[in-house]
N, C-alpha and C positions, 0 to 999 in steps of 0.2 A: 838489510833490515838493521836497524839500530839496536845496539845492546841495551837491554832493559836494566835500570838501577835494580840493585838487590832488594829483596823484601825487607822491610824494616819491622822489628818487634818493638812496640812501645809499652810502658806500663800503663795501666788504668783502662779505660774504655778503648776497644779497637777503633780507631779513627784515621782516615786517610790524611786529614789535616795534621794531626799529631805526627804521622810517619813522615809527611813532607817537611815539617818544621824540623824534624830530626836531621834532615839532610841540609836544608838550606836555612833553617832559622836563625843561624849566628849571623850577625851584622855583615861582616865581610864577604859571606857567601853571596848574598843577594847583589852587593855592590860589585862584585866580580862579574856576576851575570850581567848587570847593567852595562858594564865596560864592554863586555863581549858583544852584546846586543848592538852597541854603537860602533862596532867595528874596531875596537881597541884590543889587540891580540897579544902584545909583547909585555912582559913582565914589568919593566920599568915604568912605562906609561899607565898601567894598570895600578901600580903602586902610588904614583903620583896623583892620579884622579881619584882614587878611593881613600887615600890618606891611610891605608893600612901599613902597620909595621911590616917590614919584609919578611921577618920570621912567621908572622901570623898570615901573610898573604901566601907565603909557601905552603904552609899547612893546609890553609883553605884550597888551593889549587890542587894539591894532592888529593885531599879529600872529595873534592868535586870530580876529579878524574876517577878515582876509586868507585864512585857511586854512579859513574856514567852519564854526568851532567856536562863534563868538559873532556875534550880530547886535546892531548898534547902533540904538536907537530914539530919536528926537527925542521929548522930552516937555514942552519949552519953547522958543518961538522967539526970545525976546528976554530976556536973552541966550541964545544956543543952549545947550540942555543935553540930555544924552542919557542914556539908561538901556541896559544891557547885559543881553542874554538869550541862553540857550544855543539853539542850533539843534538840529535832531535829532541831528546828529552829536556835539554837545556833551552832550546829555542821555545819550547812549549811553556817556560816559565815568563815569556814576554808579557802576557796579559796581567801576571801577578806584579811585575815591575812596574808596569804602567798604571795599575790600580794604586800602588803604593805612591806613585808621582801624583796622582789626582788626589788621593786622600791628603798627603802632606801640603799640597798647594792649597787645598781648601781650608784645612784645620790649622796650619803651622805659619803661614806666611800672610801679611797684609798685602804685599806685592809679590808675585810670582818671581822667583829667582831665575827661573829658566822656562823656555818654551821648547816644544817639540815641532820638528817640521818634517813634512813629507816631501821627498824628492820625487816628484811625479815623472812618469815616463816622457811626458812632453817637455821636461826640463825646468818646469816651474816648481817653486817650493810652496807649500800651503802650510800655514800654522794649525796644529792640532790641538784638541783639549789634551791636558796632560794625563788623563785617563784614558789614552788613545783608544778609539773605537776599532772595529775590524776593518772599516773601510774609511778612506779619507773622506770627511764630510764636504770638501769642495769639489773633488773630481771623482769620487765614488770609486777609485781604484782599491783593490784589496791592499792592506798595508802589510808589508813584510819589514821585520825589524831592521834589515839592512838599508831600508829606504827612509828610516826615521832618523833624523839627526837633532841632537840637543843643541840649543843656543842658550848662552848666558844672557840673562836681561840685565840691563844696566838700571840702578835705581832711578827713580823718576826725576830726583834733582839733577843726577848726572845728565839725563838726557836733556833736561831744560837748559843746562849750561853749555851743551854741545852745539 
């Protein structure tokens, strides 16, 4: 059984949303969760893909580990090196990340900067809506975060020139 994040006390109205934001509401936190959902587990690629300053990323990873969202695993003893993986609580944030993808795509971009693809059991890739549903709309397989891959879209004029 997974460790449950500690109870959070927030000022004002008692609210699960406010308590959740206390843990993951800082920008770098959800970007770390995004990277871990996409299978990026080592510090340097997480830093590169999020754009987070190294000191902030270190603090965020520690905080996410302390609250039970992320677990650190040693993959090398000398020098000690670690990978980061989502716990069950962290994996349960996938719909939040995908909802942010969908909202940002709808309201912030004329042309989507990325697409999500589902790697189906039969080896095919299916394009997903950015607010990824629970099942692939093409093959109806349940979507697991580890089967969803982001792909950068090229601007329309770049694809016309290719």
